[in-house]
N, C-alpha and C positions, 0 to 999 in steps of 0.2 A: 565883771560879771560875764559868764559864758553865754554864748549865743544859743538860744533854745532850738535852733534848726540844725546848725552844723557843729555845735559844741566848741567853736573856736574860743580860745581863752580870753579874748578881749572884745569889748564893745565900747562905743563912745556915746555920750549923752548929746542928743540933738536939741532937745527942748525940755524945760522943766516948768511945771505949773503947780501953784499952790492949790490944794483941795478946797472944797466949799467952805469949810469952817476953820481952815488954817491948821488942821490937825494931820494933814497928809500932803505928800508931794507926788504928783504923777510925772514920770520921766519918760520921754520918747528916746529910745536907744537904737543904735544901728551897729550891726556887726562890722568890724573893721577888716574882715577877710575879704580880699578882692573878688573871690569867687561867689561869696554869699550876699553880703550887704543887706541882709534881712533887717527890717525895722519892727520893733515891738515896744510895748509899754510896760513899765514897772510901777508899782505903788509902794511908797515908803510911808509907814504909819508909826505913830507913837506906840510903844509897847510898855505895859506896866510890868516892871521887874522888881524883885526883892520885896514883894508884898505877900504877907502870910494871911490866910483867911482862917478865922477861928469859927469852927462849926458849932452847932447847938450842943453837941455832946462834949465840947471842950477840946476836941482834937484839932490839929492845925495842918493845913496843906497850902501849897503855893497857889497863888491866884491863877485861875484858869478862865480865860476869856470865853472859851467854848461853852462853859456852863451857863454863862449869862446869855449867850446866843441861843442855846437850846431852850432856856426858859422863856425868852422873848418869842421864839418861833412857836412854842406851844400856846402861849397866850394870844398870839396873832394869827393862829391857824384859821384859814378861810376868811380872813379880814383883808380888805383892800389896802394895800400900801405899796410904795415903790421901793426898790432896793436902795435908792439914794436916801429916802426917808428913813429906812431901817438903819443904814449906816450912820446917819445923823443922830438917830436915837441912841445907838450903841456908843458913839463917840461922846455924846453928852453924859451918858451914865458913867463911862470911864473917866471923863474929865471931872465929874463930881467926886468920884472915888479918889482921884489924885489930889483934889483940893483938900481932902481930909488930912493930907500930909502925915500919914501914919505908916508905920512898918507892919502893923497888924490891924486887921479890921474884922469885925464880926459879920457873919452872914446876915444877921438881922439888919445891920447898917446897910449892907449892899442891897438887901431886899427893899428897904425903905427908899433908897435912892432910885432903884428901878421903878418902884410903884409911883413915886413922885413924877418921874419922867413919863411913864405910861399914862398917867392920869390926863396929861395934856395931849398925848399922841392918839390914843384910842380908848374910849370909855369901856367898851366891851372887853378889850384886852386887859385893861386895868382890873376889872372885876374878876376876870379869869385868873390873873396872876395873884390878886389879893386873896381869892378863895383858897388857893393852894398854899400860898405863903403864910397866910394868917390862920390856916387850918379851920375854916368855917365848919362848925359841927351841926348847925341846924339852920332852918330857913330864917329864923329871927336874926341871927348874926348877919346873914346874907342881906336881909332887908335893911338892917341898920347901916351897913356899908353903902348900899344903894342910895339911901336917904342922904348920907353924908356927901356922896358924890354929886347928887343933884343940888345940894345946898350951895356948894362952892363953885364960883365961876371958874371956867377953864379957858386958858389962853393957849391956842394951838400955835406951835412954833415950827412945825414941820410941814413940808409940802405934801399934799394928798396926791392921789392919782392925777396925772395929766389927762385932759379930755382926749379920748381916742386910744389911751393906753389901757391895757388889760391888767387886772389885779394879779398878784403873784399867785401862781398855782401851787397847791399842796405838793410837797415833795421836790420842788425845784429850789435851786440855790438863789438867794437874793442877790 
């Protein structure tokens, strides 16, 4: 890997640590150029490859992680969460997609997986996501989904904001 400061062609790994859920590795690296010796971190994550998504109209496209990220950001807009909690949510959704062990997956299946994970992460975000995903057409449908949400117990699995930390602001990267 090239050094991000001097662009020297080689760096060495000084330290490697497994990420929180075992789905990533953070590596501390150092430039081996005697003049630079800059230290920096890299993050190695699992990437879903060779997965085709079947859209509602029947067309197919390659899996695109950014689409899930955008949908989650819209649902979580102005809601308090940490970037670590968001990454944990995203990894759990992608892990559930991988557990399907399919070469093709319908957008409806991805949507259900995301909703199941959002349900335990943030109820408001869940309702927002469900209202768009399930295309609520009237207040009755919305009310029915709220009633279902209130009936089922929810077990939270992600850390909320740490005391003293501020929620993510709109328009900033998690």
